[in-house]
N, C-alpha and C positions, 0 to 999 in steps of 0.2 A: 235473617237469623235462622240457623238450621236447628230444628227441634229433634231431639233424640228421644224416642219413646222406649219405655221399659217393655219387657216381654208381655206383661199383663196388659198394658195400655194398647200395644199393637194388636193383641188378640181381641181386645174389646172393640177396637176400631174395625177389625175384620168382621166381627159379628154384626156390628151396626151396618156395615156396608152390605153384608149378605141379606140382612133384613130389607134394606132399601132396594137392593136389586130384585128381590122377590116381590116387593110392593110395586116397583116400577112395572114389572112384567104383568102382574095380575090386575092392578088398578087401571093401568092404561088399556089393557085388553078387555076387561070385564066391566069396568066402571066402579066407582068408589063405593056405591051403595050395595053392590052385588057381592063384594068380597069381604069375608069376615076376617077378624084378627087371627082366628084359629087357622084359617087357610093360609094366610101369609106366613105365620110361624111355621107351619108344616112345610111350606115351600122352601123357607130359609133354613130348615133343619134345626130349629131352636124351639124351646118351650115358650108357651105364652108368657110365663113369668119373666123369661129372659127378654122377650120383646118389650114388655112393659118396663124393664129396667132401663132400656135405651130410649123408649118413647113413652111419655106419661099416659097417652091416650091414643085412640085411633085417629082422632082429629089431628094431633101433633104429628103422627106418622104420615097422614095424608099431606099435610103442609110440607113436611120434610121431603116427601116423594116429589112434589112439584118443585121445590127449591132445587133439588138435585138435577132436575131436567132443564133448568133455566140456561145455564152456560152452554151445555151441549147443543141445545136448540139454536141459540144465537150463533155459536161457532159453525154449525152446519150451514146456516144461511150466509154467513160471512164467506165460508169456503165456496159456496155456489157462486156468490158474487165475484170472487177472485178468479174463478175458472174462466171468465169471459174477458175479452178485450173490448175496447170501444168506449163510448160515452157512458156516463153513469146511468142514463136512461136505458141504453142497450144492455148494460150489465144487470140492472134490476129486472129487466124483462127476462134475461137469462135465468135469473133467480126464480122467477115464477115458472119458467119452463122446467127447471129442475124439480120444482114442487110437483108438477104434473107427472113426472116420472116416478118420484118418490111415493106419491099417493097410490100408485098401481101395486105396491107391495101388499100382499095379503095381511101383513102385520100392521099396516097403517090404519089407524082408527080416528084420524082427524087431530085436532089440537087438544092435547091433554089438559091444558089450562082452561080453555073455553068449555070443554066438556065437564070439568070439575066445577066450574062456576055455575053451569046450568044445573047440575045435580044439587048444588048447594044454594040454589036461588032463594030457598026459604030460610036460609041461615046466613044472613048478611054479615054477621060478626064472626063467622068461621075463619080461623087463621089461614086456611087455604085460599080464601078469597083475596086476602091481602097479598099473598104470594103471587097469585095469578095477575093481580093488578100491577105489581112491581115488574113482573115479566113483560107485560104488554108495554109498560112505560120504557123499559130497557130496549125493547124492540123498536119502539118509535124513535128513541134517541139514536139507535143505530142508523135508521133511515135519515134522521137529521144530519148526522155526521157525514154520511155518504153524499147527500145532496149538497151540503156546504162545501165539500171538497171540490166541487165543480162550479161553485158560485151560483147555484140555483136560488132564485129569489123566494122569499117566504118559505124557507126550508121547513120550519116547524109546521106550518099549515099544510104543506104538501105531504110531509111525513105522516100527518094524521090521516090524510086522504089515502095514502098508500096502505096504512094499517087497515082501513075499512075495506079496501080492495083485497088485501091478503086474507083477512078473516072471512070476508064474504066468499072468496074463492074456495077456501077450505070447507066452509059450511055447504056450499053448493055441490062440491065434489062428494062430500060425505052423504048428502041426501040423494043426489041423482047418479052418482058414480060416473059422472061425465068429466073426464080429466081435462078436456079442452077449456073448462071454466078457468083454470089457472092461466092458460095462454091468453084467453080473452082479457083477464084481469091484467096480465102483463102488457098487452097492447094499450089498455086504458092507462096504465102507469106511465108508459112512454108519452102518451098524449098530454097527461098532466105535467110531467116534468118538462117536456119541450115547451109547453105553453108558458111555463114559469121562468123560462130563460129571458122572457121579455119583462119589462116593468109591469107590475100589477095594473097600473093605470091604463096600459095599452091593451089589456084584455077586455073581452065583453063583460060589462058590469064591473069593470076594473076598480072603480073608486070604492064600491061596496066591498069587493073582495079584499082590497088593501085594508079597509077599516076593520073588517072581521078578522083578518089575519093578524092585525096589530093588537086588537083588543081581546079577542076570544081565544086565540091559539098562541099562547106564550111558549117559549122553548121549555122542554121538559128536562128535568134533572136526571131522570132515570133512576 
């Protein structure tokens, strides 16, 4: 169904988008604790009263900022995957390789979702924590779908392992500024995926692996 907005509604959406764009630039670059609502409003070219018309609180704005990053982030990684030919393992390794290049940009400041969760560690009920959790589950589900497309066994279990590799690589790069961490993680991802082309019972410790995968790592709904 096509929705036709009135002039006022269109203007309102434009204003909201400007606020989100300003929040995205400032909160990602400076951190959510360091940036005030006044600074975001000034960057967006609106009054603080207008900002609060669109977002009830700074907490709601932070959650909306992260929500707006969800699909673009997933789309970027999907695009990197699609840039490569070969097996799913080789294409996921290529994804990690693209991360190494992406992280060299001066504008790159790590994972905005993980950084927000770290800053809000003392506020577990913050709405942004829920958004960050949903994003990570969506990302894990993306890995599940990619692995299942090639019949990789225990795809949910392996997807969880890939998420640990990805977030670990991003953290290591952020701390050490060593971009090869992404490539090392990509190599480890290939090893994990190729190992799980066999039945779990055929792997070292395979019976325990199969039991843990079956009971502890159920498919995620995203």
